[in-house]
C-alpha positions in Angstrom: -10.2 13.9 9.8 -8.9 16.9 8.0 -8.7 16.7 4.1 -6.6 19.2 2.2 -7.1 19.4 -1.6 -4.3 21.0 -3.5 -3.8 21.6 -7.3 -0.2 20.6 -7.7 2.8 19.4 -5.7 6.1 17.6 -6.3 5.1 14.8 -3.9 2.1 14.5 -1.5 4.4 12.8 1.0 6.9 15.7 0.9 4.1 18.3 1.0 2.5 16.6 4.0 5.8 16.2 5.8 6.5 19.9 5.5 2.9 20.8 6.4 3.2 18.5 9.5 6.4 20.2 10.6 4.6 23.5 10.7 1.5 22.1 12.3 3.1 19.9 15.1 -0.2 19.1 16.8 -1.9 17.9 13.7 -2.9 14.2 13.3 -5.2 12.2 11.0 -4.7 14.7 8.1 -5.1 13.8 4.4 -3.7 15.7 1.4 -4.5 14.9 -2.1 -3.3 16.6 -5.3 -4.7 16.9 -8.8 -1.2 16.8 -10.2 2.0 15.3 -8.7 5.1 16.2 -10.6 7.6 13.8 -9.0 5.7 11.2 -7.1 7.8 8.5 -5.5 7.3 4.8 -5.3 9.1 1.9 -3.7 12.8 1.4 -4.6 13.0 5.1 -5.7 10.7 4.5 -8.7 8.6 7.3 -10.2 4.9 6.9 -10.0 3.1 7.8 -13.3 -0.2 9.6 -12.8 -2.1 11.6 -15.4 -3.3 14.9 -13.8 -6.9 15.0 -12.4 -7.4 11.4 -13.4 -6.0 9.4 -10.5 -5.5 9.5 -6.7 -2.2 10.9 -5.4 -2.7 11.2 -1.7 -0.9 11.1 1.6 -2.2 10.5 5.2 -0.6 11.6 8.4 -0.9 9.4 11.5 0.9 9.7 14.8 0.6 6.1 16.3 3.0 6.5 19.3 1.8 3.0 20.4 3.4 1.0 17.6 6.9 -0.1 18.1 9.4 0.2 15.3 9.7 -3.5 14.9 5.9 -3.8 14.6 5.6 -1.2 11.8 4.4 -3.8 9.3 1.0 -3.7 10.9 0.5 -0.2 9.5 1.2 -1.5 6.0 -1.4 -4.2 6.6 -4.2 -1.9 7.8 -3.5 0.5 4.9 -3.5 -2.3 2.3 -6.7 -3.8 3.7 -8.5 -0.4 3.6 -7.6 0.1 0.0 -8.4 -3.5 -1.0 -11.8 -3.4 0.7 -12.6 0.0 -0.9 -11.7 -1.2 -4.4 -13.6 -4.5 -3.8 -16.8 -2.5 -3.8 -16.2 -1.7 -7.5 -14.8 -4.9 -8.8 -13.7 -8.4 -7.9 -10.2 -10.0 -8.0 -8.5 -7.3 -6.0 -5.5 -8.6 -4.0 -2.5 -7.5 -2.0 0.9 -8.3 -3.5 3.3 -8.6 -0.7 4.3 -6.3 1.0 1.8 -3.6 -0.1 1.1 -3.3 -3.8 -2.6 -3.6 -4.7 -3.3 -5.7 -7.8 -6.2 -6.5 -10.1 -5.5 -10.0 -11.4 -1.9 -9.7 -12.5 -1.8 -5.9 -12.9 -0.9 -3.2 -10.5 -3.5 -0.7 -9.7 -2.1 0.9 -6.5 1.3 1.5 -4.9 1.9 2.5 -1.3 4.9 4.3 0.2 5.0 4.5 4.0 7.6 6.7 5.7 7.9 6.4 9.4 9.7 8.5 11.9 11.1 6.6 14.9 11.7 8.0 18.4 12.8 5.9 21.3 11.9 2.8 19.4 8.3 4.0 18.8 6.7 5.3 15.6 6.1 9.0 16.3 4.9 9.9 12.9 3.8 8.0 9.8 3.2 9.5 6.4 1.3 7.1 4.2 1.6 7.8 0.5 -0.9 6.2 -1.9 -0.9 6.3 -5.7 -4.1 4.7 -7.1 -5.0 4.6 -10.8 -8.7 5.6 -11.2 -9.7 7.2 -14.5 -6.5 7.0 -16.6 -7.0 5.3 -19.9 -3.5 4.9 -21.2 -0.1 4.5 -19.5 3.2 5.6 -21.1 5.9 4.8 -18.6 8.0 1.7 -18.6 6.0 0.2 -15.7 5.3 -3.4 -16.8 1.7 -4.0 -15.8 -0.4 -0.9 -14.8 -4.2 -0.8 -14.8 -6.8 1.7 -13.7 -10.2 1.2 -12.1 -11.8 2.8 -15.2 -10.1 0.3 -17.5 -11.5 -2.5 -15.3 -15.0 -1.3 -15.0 -15.4 0.7 -18.2 -16.7 3.6 -16.1 -15.5 7.0 -14.7 -15.3 7.2 -11.0 -15.5 10.0 -8.4 -12.0 10.6 -7.1 -12.9 12.7 -4.0 -15.4 10.0 -2.9 -12.7 7.2 -3.2 -10.2 9.4 -1.4 -12.6 9.9 1.5 -13.6 6.2 1.7 -9.9 5.0 1.7 -8.9 7.6 4.3 -11.9 6.7 6.5 -11.1 3.0 6.1 -7.5 3.5 7.2 -8.5 5.5 10.2 -11.2 3.1 11.2 -8.7 0.2 11.1 -6.2 2.4 13.0 -8.7 2.9 15.8 -9.5 -0.8 16.0 -5.8 -1.5 16.2 -5.4 0.8 19.2 -8.6 -0.5 20.9 -7.5 -4.1 21.5 -4.5 -6.3 21.0 -6.7 -9.0 19.4 -7.1 -6.8 16.3 -3.4 -7.3 15.5 -4.1 -11.0 14.9 -7.4 -10.2 13.0 -5.6 -7.8 10.6 -2.8 -10.3 10.0 -5.4 -13.0 9.1 -7.4 -10.7 6.9 -4.2 -9.6 5.1 -3.2 -13.2 4.5 -6.7 -13.9 3.0 -6.3 -11.1 0.4 -2.7 -12.1 -0.6 -1.9 -12.1 -4.3 -1.0 -15.7 -5.4 -1.8 -17.0 -1.9 -2.6 -20.5 -3.3 -0.4 -22.8 -5.3 3.2 -22.7 -6.4 4.5 -19.8 -8.4 7.8 -18.4 -9.7 9.9 -16.1 -7.4 13.3 -14.6 -8.0 16.2 -13.5 -5.9 19.5 -11.9 -7.2 20.9 -15.5 -7.5 18.1 -17.7 -8.7 14.5 -18.1 -9.9 12.5 -20.9 -8.2 9.0 -22.1 -7.6 7.5 -21.8 -4.2 4.2 -21.1 -2.4 3.4 -18.6 0.3 3.7 -20.5 3.6 3.3 -17.5 6.0 3.7 -13.8 6.6 5.5 -13.1 9.9 4.3 -10.3 12.1 7.6 -8.4 11.2 6.6 -8.6 7.5 8.9 -11.3 6.4 7.6 -13.5 3.6 8.0 -17.2 4.3 8.1 -19.3 1.2 8.0 -23.1 0.8 10.1 -24.4 -2.1 8.3 -26.8 -4.4 11.3 -29.1 -4.9 12.5 -29.5 -1.4 9.6 -28.5 0.8 12.0 -26.3 2.8 10.8 -22.9 4.1 12.8 -19.7 4.0 12.0 -16.2 5.1 12.7 -13.2 3.0 12.7 -9.5 3.7 11.4 -6.8 1.3 13.7 -6.5 -1.7 15.3 -9.9 -1.1 12.8 -11.7 -3.3 10.2 -10.7 -5.9 7.3 -12.3 -7.7 7.9 -13.2 -11.3 4.9 -11.6 -13.1 4.6 -12.1 -16.8 
């Protein structure tokens, strides 16, 4: 694994994409930056990160054995590596479908995975991770951010956590390639770490708010919810439904 530490960039995903284009043989490469001036999140959101206080990193993988319609497994192994790393520091870390990392009802980490597809296969995956570590205050309009330092009351070694997360992702990645049975194992572990995996909670679509519980996560990544009033199940893609978090 190659780790590149840079002082500043617009976006670690963009930096790593450009770097990968000029190093076509490279694989399993990590870049992390002290300062990211325009980090991107899901749905085009901007990721707030105080310079030198948090993790803004991206990881390059070239799966070549993962089909485009199976790409959710990459989201699972990344989410699990981060969750398991953070669980060494505190309890109540969970994965909010599809791949936000939460502490209780607050967001500590966001993930943005950008895949290149060639002939129906993922030829390159750039995995962007924004993880709040030592920031004490947040000023954006994000509704529920939290940092590891706020949770534990301690300062933490950023480079150490970067290395542990990257090692965990690559370890999971090798297991994934080693045997088909690991696909099922990762799906089961992912389900076990799900945010609000037990009981009925509020969800919202563009048309309605309703109470439901998580019934299943399909291998494609669809979230299957069971409605409290009718008992009927319905599958939702990312952006079709959201958790209602107070």
